[in-house]
C-alpha positions in Angstrom: -62.2 39.3 16.5 -61.6 42.5 14.4 -58.5 44.5 13.7 -59.4 47.7 11.9 -55.8 48.7 11.1 -55.5 45.5 9.1 -58.5 46.6 7.0 -56.6 49.8 6.2 -53.5 47.7 5.3 -55.8 45.7 3.0 -56.9 48.9 1.3 -53.2 49.9 0.9 -52.6 46.6 -0.8 -55.4 47.0 -3.3 -54.2 50.5 -4.1 -50.8 49.0 -5.1 -52.5 46.7 -7.5 -54.6 49.5 -8.9 -51.5 51.7 -9.5 -49.7 48.7 -11.1 -52.5 48.1 -13.6 -53.9 51.6 -14.3 -50.5 53.2 -14.5 -48.7 50.4 -16.1 -47.6 52.6 -19.0 -45.1 54.3 -16.7 -41.7 52.4 -16.7 -41.1 53.2 -13.0 -44.5 51.7 -12.0 -43.7 48.5 -13.9 -40.2 48.2 -12.5 -41.4 48.6 -8.9 -43.8 45.6 -9.3 -46.4 47.2 -7.0 -49.1 44.7 -8.1 -47.0 41.7 -7.0 -46.5 43.3 -3.6 -50.2 44.1 -3.2 -51.2 40.6 -4.0 -48.7 39.1 -1.6 -50.0 41.3 1.2 -53.5 40.0 0.4 -52.2 36.4 0.7 -50.5 36.9 4.1 -53.6 38.8 5.5 -55.8 36.0 4.3 -53.6 33.4 5.9 -53.7 35.3 9.2 -57.4 36.0 9.4 -58.6 32.7 8.1 -56.2 30.7 10.3 -57.3 32.8 13.4 -60.9 32.0 12.6 -60.1 28.3 12.2 -58.1 28.2 15.5 -61.2 29.6 17.3 -63.3 26.8 15.8 -60.6 24.4 16.8 -60.9 25.6 20.4 -64.6 25.1 20.4 -64.1 21.5 19.1 -61.5 20.8 21.8 -63.9 22.0 24.5 -66.7 19.9 22.9 -68.8 22.9 22.1 -69.1 21.9 18.5 -68.0 19.1 16.2 -65.3 19.1 13.5 -67.9 18.5 10.8 -70.1 21.3 11.9 -67.2 23.7 12.3 -66.0 23.0 8.7 -69.5 23.2 7.3 -70.0 26.6 9.0 -66.7 27.9 7.7 -67.4 26.8 4.1 -70.9 28.4 4.2 -69.6 31.7 5.5 -66.8 31.7 2.8 -69.4 30.8 0.1 -71.7 33.7 1.1 -68.8 36.2 1.3 -67.0 35.3 -2.0 -69.1 33.4 -4.5 -72.2 35.7 -5.2 -70.1 38.7 -6.1 -67.5 36.7 -7.9 -69.9 34.8 -10.1 -72.0 37.9 -10.8 -69.0 39.9 -12.0 -67.6 36.9 -13.9 -70.9 36.3 -15.7 -71.3 40.0 -16.5 -67.7 40.4 -17.6 -67.9 37.3 -19.8 -71.1 38.5 -21.4 -69.9 42.1 -22.1 -66.3 41.5 -23.1 -65.3 39.6 -26.2 -62.1 37.7 -26.7 -60.1 35.5 -24.4 -62.3 35.9 -21.3 -64.9 33.8 -23.1 -62.3 31.2 -24.1 -61.2 30.9 -20.5 -64.8 30.9 -19.1 -64.6 27.3 -17.8 -61.3 27.9 -16.1 -62.6 31.1 -14.5 -65.9 29.5 -13.4 -63.9 26.6 -11.9 -61.5 28.8 -10.0 -58.6 27.6 -12.1 -57.6 30.9 -13.7 -54.1 30.6 -12.4 -53.7 27.3 -14.3 -55.1 28.8 -17.4 -52.4 31.5 -17.4 -49.8 28.8 -16.8 -51.2 27.0 -19.9 -51.4 30.0 -22.3 -48.2 31.7 -20.9 -49.4 35.2 -21.1 -51.6 37.6 -19.1 -54.9 38.8 -20.5 -55.6 42.3 -19.2 -59.3 42.1 -18.3 -59.2 39.1 -16.0 -55.5 38.6 -15.2 -56.2 39.3 -11.6 -58.5 36.3 -11.4 -55.4 34.1 -10.9 -54.9 35.2 -7.3 -58.6 34.7 -6.5 -58.2 31.1 -7.7 -55.2 30.6 -5.5 -57.1 32.0 -2.5 -60.0 29.7 -3.1 -57.6 26.7 -3.2 -56.3 27.8 0.2 -59.8 28.2 1.6 -60.7 24.6 0.4 -57.7 22.8 1.9 -56.6 24.8 4.9 -59.7 24.2 7.2 -59.1 20.4 6.9 -55.5 20.8 7.9 -56.2 23.1 10.9 -59.2 21.3 12.2 -58.1 17.7 11.9 -54.4 17.9 12.7 -53.3 17.9 16.4 -52.2 21.4 17.4 -48.9 20.0 18.6 -47.8 19.2 15.1 -49.0 22.4 13.4 -45.7 24.4 13.8 -43.8 21.5 12.1 -46.4 21.5 9.3 -46.1 25.2 8.9 -42.3 24.8 8.4 -42.8 21.9 6.0 -45.3 23.9 3.8 -43.0 26.9 3.6 -40.1 24.6 2.7 -42.2 22.9 0.1 -43.2 26.2 -1.5 -39.7 27.5 -1.7 -38.4 24.1 -3.0 -41.2 24.2 -5.7 -40.1 27.6 -6.9 -36.4 26.8 -6.8 -36.6 23.5 -8.6 -38.8 25.0 -11.3 -36.4 27.9 -11.8 -33.4 25.6 -12.0 -34.7 22.7 -14.1 -37.6 24.2 -16.0 -37.7 28.0 -15.8 -41.3 29.2 -16.3 -42.4 32.5 -15.0 -46.1 31.6 -14.8 -45.5 28.4 -12.9 -43.1 30.1 -10.4 -45.4 33.1 -10.0 -49.0 31.9 -10.2 -49.0 28.2 -9.3 -50.8 27.5 -6.1 -47.8 25.6 -4.6 -45.7 28.6 -5.3 -47.9 30.8 -3.1 -48.4 28.5 -0.2 -45.7 29.9 2.0 -47.4 33.4 2.1 -50.6 32.0 3.5 -48.7 29.8 5.9 -46.7 32.7 7.3 -50.0 34.4 8.0 -51.1 31.1 9.7 -48.0 31.0 11.8 -48.7 34.5 13.0 -52.3 33.5 13.9 -51.0 30.5 15.8 -48.6 32.8 17.8 -51.4 35.2 18.5 -53.9 32.5 19.6 -51.7 30.2 21.6 -48.6 32.2 22.5 -50.2 35.6 23.3 -47.5 36.7 25.7 -44.7 36.1 23.2 -46.8 37.7 20.5 -47.1 40.9 22.5 -43.5 40.8 23.6 -42.3 40.6 19.9 -44.7 43.1 18.2 -44.7 45.8 20.9 -40.9 46.0 20.6 -40.0 49.2 18.8 -36.5 47.9 17.9 -38.0 45.0 16.1 -40.2 47.4 14.1 -37.2 49.4 13.0 -35.3 46.2 12.2 -38.2 45.0 10.0 -38.4 48.4 8.2 -34.7 48.6 7.4 -34.5 44.9 6.5 -37.3 45.3 4.0 -35.8 48.4 2.5 -32.6 46.5 1.9 -34.4 43.4 0.5 -36.5 45.6 -1.8 -33.4 47.5 -3.1 -31.6 44.2 -3.8 -34.4 42.1 -5.2 -36.5 44.6 -7.1 -33.8 46.8 -8.5 -31.3 44.1 -9.5 -32.5 42.2 -12.6 -29.4 39.9 -12.5 -30.7 38.2 -9.3 -33.8 36.9 -11.0 -33.5 33.2 -10.1 -32.7 33.8 -6.5 -35.3 36.5 -6.3 -38.2 34.4 -7.4 -37.1 31.4 -5.4 -36.7 33.0 -2.0 -37.8 36.7 -2.2 -41.5 35.8 -1.8 -40.8 34.0 1.5 -38.7 36.7 3.1 -41.2 39.4 1.9 -44.0 37.3 3.5 -42.1 37.4 6.8 -42.0 41.2 6.6 -45.7 41.5 5.8 -46.6 39.0 8.6 -44.5 41.2 10.9 -46.4 44.3 9.8 -49.7 42.6 10.4 -48.4 41.7 13.9 -47.7 45.4 14.6 -51.2 46.3 13.3 -52.8 43.7 15.6 -51.1 45.4 18.6 -52.1 48.8 17.0 -49.8 51.5 15.8 -49.8 54.8 17.6 -49.1 58.4 16.5 -49.9 59.9 13.1 -49.5 56.6 11.2 -51.8 54.8 13.7 -54.4 57.6 13.4 -54.3 57.4 9.6 -54.7 53.6 9.7 -57.6 53.9 12.2 -59.4 56.5 10.2 -62.9 55.5 9.1 -62.3 56.1 5.4 -59.4 53.7 4.8 -60.9 51.2 7.3 -64.2 51.2 5.3 -62.5 51.0 2.0 -60.5 48.1 3.3 -63.8 46.3 4.0 -64.7 46.8 0.4 -61.2 45.7 -0.9 -62.5 42.4 -2.3 -65.1 44.1 -4.5 -62.6 46.8 -5.5 -60.0 44.2 -6.5 -62.5 42.0 -8.3 -63.8 44.8 -10.5 -60.8 47.1 -10.9 -59.5 45.7 -14.2 -62.9 46.1 -15.9 -63.3 49.8 -14.8 -61.2 51.4 -17.6 -63.2 49.4 -20.1 -66.4 50.8 -18.6 -65.2 54.4 -18.5 -63.8 54.3 -22.0 -65.8 53.4 -25.1 -64.0 50.1 -25.7 -65.1 46.5 -25.2 -61.7 44.8 -24.8 -59.3 46.4 -22.4 -55.6 46.2 -23.3 -53.9 46.8 -20.1 -50.4 45.4 -19.9 -48.5 44.4 -16.8 -48.3 41.7 -14.2 -51.1 41.1 -11.7 
């Protein structure tokens, strides 16, 4: 099942990250935290698409057309072929060409533990700072198939709620008892609710299709989501005095907005915006978004005669 407008949305997300990193010298760009928004869009999209694929496997298992073990094996092989070759090629090349901390963190990067490396050192390193989110995604890919395939479908909604609550509780308790930006921002548990919200949307699409169409075809709901996000953005991104509340709960509510947008894109937006999102150029670039994201932090270092890029900002 393919939704081309979601590919365009994915390209939009990677553009936000590129703007955040390549234009990080501009105060407004840094204040708007475009990179964080782009990464969170990626997480929700991944949660939706991967969960939808797993639900289709689960349907085959329930109808005895395949086994649980075979379905999980096929899923892992497909993920391996899509992700690992390019990732390890870029990682080996970047580690060989660049000097400095990327070599110190080589074992962490090769083991998909980059997010825990940044938690350990408490700073971003410009050339491979974006690897943290790739590590978080890989952790999701490893665990989520086991949850979806082996758990009875009846209990999945309760599990979704539990995971979202756990993620918010993790952020909140760390902010209150042991404030640490890198733990709250980059720890895998801190990001779980974004993936799960995508999974909840996929569950609704796969098993409650009539309700899905009723909700996401409603123009009033679209306007409500738009105005709600405008208000949340103005409060949480432009008010530095709300930091603790922001990081504890903002990610969850923002994830709801992004999941809603994905729902609208699944139905298919019409008009000029729909035509733009369905245009072959952003759709094609969206298909290349993984490669663009993986390599983008190294591009300025290739274009300029320097070996170690110094590019500040948050991934």
